[in-house]
C-alpha positions in Angstrom: 12.7 -12.0 -5.2 13.6 -8.1 -6.1 13.5 -5.7 -3.3 13.2 -2.4 -4.2 14.7 0.5 -1.3 13.8 4.2 -0.7 14.8 5.9 2.0 12.7 6.8 4.9 10.7 9.7 5.6 11.8 12.8 8.1 9.0 13.9 10.5 10.0 17.5 11.4 8.0 19.6 13.1 8.0 22.4 16.4 6.9 21.8 20.1 4.1 23.6 21.4 2.9 24.0 24.7 -0.7 24.0 26.2 -1.3 24.7 29.9 -0.5 27.2 32.6 2.6 26.0 34.1 6.0 28.2 32.8 7.3 26.3 29.2 10.6 25.8 28.9 12.8 28.3 27.2 16.2 25.9 26.2 15.0 22.2 24.5 18.6 21.9 23.4 18.7 18.5 26.1 15.5 17.1 25.2 14.5 14.4 22.4 11.8 13.1 20.2 10.4 9.5 19.9 8.3 8.1 17.8 7.3 4.7 18.9 5.4 2.3 16.4 1.7 2.0 17.4 1.4 -0.8 15.1 0.7 -3.9 16.8 1.7 -7.4 14.9 3.8 -5.7 11.8 6.9 -6.9 11.0 7.5 -3.6 9.9 6.9 -1.8 13.2 9.9 0.2 14.7 10.5 3.2 16.0 12.3 6.6 15.5 14.7 9.1 17.6 15.3 12.9 16.7 16.7 15.5 18.3 15.1 18.9 19.3 17.2 22.2 19.1 16.9 25.2 21.3 13.9 26.6 20.1 11.8 23.4 20.4 12.2 22.4 16.6 12.7 18.5 16.0 13.5 16.4 13.2 13.8 12.9 13.2 15.0 11.3 10.4 14.7 7.9 8.4 11.0 7.5 10.1 9.1 4.1 7.9 5.4 4.5 7.1 3.0 3.8 9.8 1.1 5.2 12.9 3.4 6.8 15.7 2.8 7.6 19.8 4.9 10.7 20.1 6.9 10.6 23.4 9.3 13.6 24.5 12.3 12.7 26.7 13.8 14.8 28.8 11.4 17.7 29.7 10.5 17.4 33.5 6.9 18.4 34.4 5.6 18.3 30.8 4.2 15.6 28.6 3.2 15.5 24.6 -0.3 15.3 24.3 
């Protein structure tokens, strides 16, 4: 069996807030988690990335698939 390997994708973006509360001004302690939403797949997994102080994030080595986004470390806020 010959396997062709390739590097994972990088998912990047910026956190935005939609609400009436005071949005955090420093995100440096928060992390983004991409949890696989594919049920029953052998290739399911998760990826994690850091969020910088400005709210920009980057999660490297992400396998193709569908993911649920979670933010860890921002009390009082959740991903929509």
